[in-house]
N, C-alpha and C positions, 0 to 999 in steps of 0.2 A: 789267940789269933795269929796268923803268919806274918812274920816281917815282910816288908816290901822288899822287892828286888833292889838291888843297886842299878844305876844306869852307867854305862861304859860309853865313852867318845875318846876319837882319837884324832889330833890335831896337828898339823905341820905348817911351815910358814905359807904365807898367801892366802890363806882361808880364814882369816880372823873375822871378818863379816859374816860367814857362814856359822862360825862359833858363835858370836854374840846373836843371831839371829835364832839358833837352836836354843841356846839357854834363855833367851827371852820368851821361846814358844813354850818351854818346859814349865817355867814360872807362871806363864798365862793359864795353863792347865791344871795348876795347883800341885806341881812336883817338888817335893823339898829339897832344895839344892844340896843339901848335906849327903844325899844319897847318890849324887853325881859325881862320877871319876872319869878324869880327863887324863889321857897321856899324850905327852908331847915330847919330842927330842929336846936335849938340853939346848942347842942353839937357837931354838925357837921361843925360848923362856922370855926373852926381852918383850918379844912381840904378843904373846898370848897370855903370859902370867898375871898382867895387870887386870885383865878381861876376866881371867878366872879367879883371882882373889876377889875382885869386886862382887862375883857372884856367890862366892862363900863355898865354891865346890873342892873337891879333893884334887890333888893336882899330882901326877905320877911322871916320872922320865922313863923314857925308853930303856935307859941304862938299868932300870930295876927288874925288867923281865926280859931282854932280848939283848942279843949282841949288835952292836954297830952296824948299819947296813947303808946302802946307798941313798936309802929315803931318809936317813938320819941327819944327813948333811944337805940336803936340798934347800935352796934359797928361794923356790918359787912353787907354784902348783903344780904338780905333776899329771899330765893329761892321761886319761884311761889308755891301759894298755902299753904305757912304756914301762921299762925296767923300773924305774924310780917307783911309779905307782904300784907295781906288783910287790916291790919290797916293802913298801909301806902297809900294804894288806896282809902280808905275811907277819909284820910285826903284829898288827892286830890280833891273830891268832894266837902267837904267844902270850899276848896281853890278856885274853881271855882265859887261856890256861891258867895263867898265873893268879889272876883274880879268884877264880875257882878255889884256889887253895884256901881262902879265907872267907869266902862268900857263898851262901847256900844256891843264890839264884842271882844270875846277871842279865841284864837286858842292854844289848849293844845297839847303836844307832850311828850310821854316818852323819855328818853335820850337814848334809844337804837333805835333811828329813825335817819336815814341816809337822810341828805338833799341833793337831787340832782338838783333841780330847784325850784326858789321861786313860792309857790303855793299861796301867799297872794292876788294877782289880782283876780286868779280864786275863791277863798274862799269868797271874797267879793261880786264878782258876785252871787253866791250861797246864801249869806247870804239876798240879796236883796228879795228873794221869800220863802227861808226856814230858820227857825231860828235855827235849828240843823241840822248838817251834822257829819256823823261817818264814819271813815274806816270800813270795815267789814271783817268776818273773814272766808270766803269761806266754809261755813257750808251750808249743804243741808235743811235748815229749815225756816219756815215762822213764824212769822215774822224774819226777818234775824238776824245773830248773830252779834250785833254791837261791835265793838272793841274801849274800852275806853283809847287806847294807843295814838289815834290821833283824835281829836274832835274838831269841829268848833261851837262856841254857840255865837249866837246874844242874846242881852239883850231882853227878851220879857215875858210875861205872860207864854206862853208853856215852854220856857227854865227853868224858875225859878220853874213851878210846877213839872215839871219831877226831877230836882235835889232834891227839898224839898221832893217829895213823895219817892225817894230811900233813903234818909237821915231818914225819918220817918221810915220805915221799918228797916233800920239798927240799929236804937236805941231801937226798939222795940224786937230785935232780943234775944231770951234767950241767957244769956252768958254761960249757961252750955251746949248749943249745939255747933257744929262746924260751926266756922265763914262761912258766904257766901259774896263773895267779890261784888263789884258794877257791875261788868259786867253781872253775872249770877243773880242778884238782877234785873237789868234792863230788862233782857231778860224774867225773869218771870212776871216782871210787864207789858210789851209789849203783852206778849202771852194771858193776861186776857183783853187787850185793844188793839187789832190788827188794828183797825182804826187810832189809833194813829200814825201809820207810816207814815202817809200823812203828817205829819209835819216835818218829818226828810228825809234830803237827804242823799242817800246812795253813798259815794265818789267811783268813779269807781275804780275797784280793779287794772287795769293796770296803772292808774296814781298814786294811793295810794297804793302801793305793801305792803302786809302782808309777813310773813316770808315764807309762802308756795309760794309765787310768786317770789322767788330769782331768777327762771331760766331766768326769763325775763331780767336780768342783767348780765348773764354769756354767754359765747360763746356756741353756740347750733350748732347741725349738719345741713348743708344745706337741705332745705325743698325739697321735689319732686314735689313741684308746685311753678310756679313764684309767688313771692308776692310783694306787693308795700306797702310802709309805714314802720314806726318803732315806736315801743312803747317808749314814752317820759315821763317816770314817774317824778312825784315832789319829792316824798319821798320814803324810803325804810324802813320799820319796822321791825327790827330782832327779831320778836315774834315767838312763836311756837318752841323756841329753850330753852333747860334748862340748866343753868350754864353760868357764865359770859364767859368763854373761849370758849364754842359754840357759844357764841354771837358774840364774837370778831371775830373768824373763819369764820362766816357767813357774816358779815360785809366787812372782808377781801376780801372774795371770789366775793362779789359784788361790791367792790370797793367804799365803802361807810365808810370804818375805815380810816380816813384821816390822824390820828396821824403817821401813818407808812411813808406817804409821808413827814411829817415834819421831822422825824428822818433821813430819806435818804438825804433830801436836806442838814442837818447839816453836 
């Protein structure tokens, strides 16, 4: 029987409640905390390490896999598109490449991902045929816009090639120019190599919901036609929203903000 993949998260200051919510969600769906690996900058240890130790997960410092960056010293949540936000996301790419030195299969999730059901058996089956699998962004383009907020990576030549190619582009980017994040860099790289998409499994958007798919988790009007079956997603990613309070509101609306349930139980 194949070993389960490990799950990788990245956390910085200002998002400890999202971290707690993600860990609670994974616990609810039966994921063993011992396979969860969380990376954080050293200066965030006082805020997040008590949460991580209580959960029983593996803790890694940014210093183990990447050079210090602007994101490693940020004292608050970095908004989407800012230089700090982009630097943190490039640290994630370094982290994934580093983890794949010692692990055969890594599933990465942003901390604004809500866990609805355990996707690991499904992702193990996918990894038997595809070294890479990505959530997608519901954009009318080809190659598809891959979402780096939920990714399944099997250790392989193709996986290492993609990660190293993107990091090489990032390191060569002129510092005087506006920074480009890993997702846009990947999109440009794939646009020049469209046949490469054959190595990548596109995770179904009804099973791995992005933020624009939130209506699949809310009450909807009765249809005018008889329908059979229901959507049974594994995760909901609260992207396509700006600002943490908007993310919290969206996750509350979709039933994936579990911390409110804990508060009511007390």
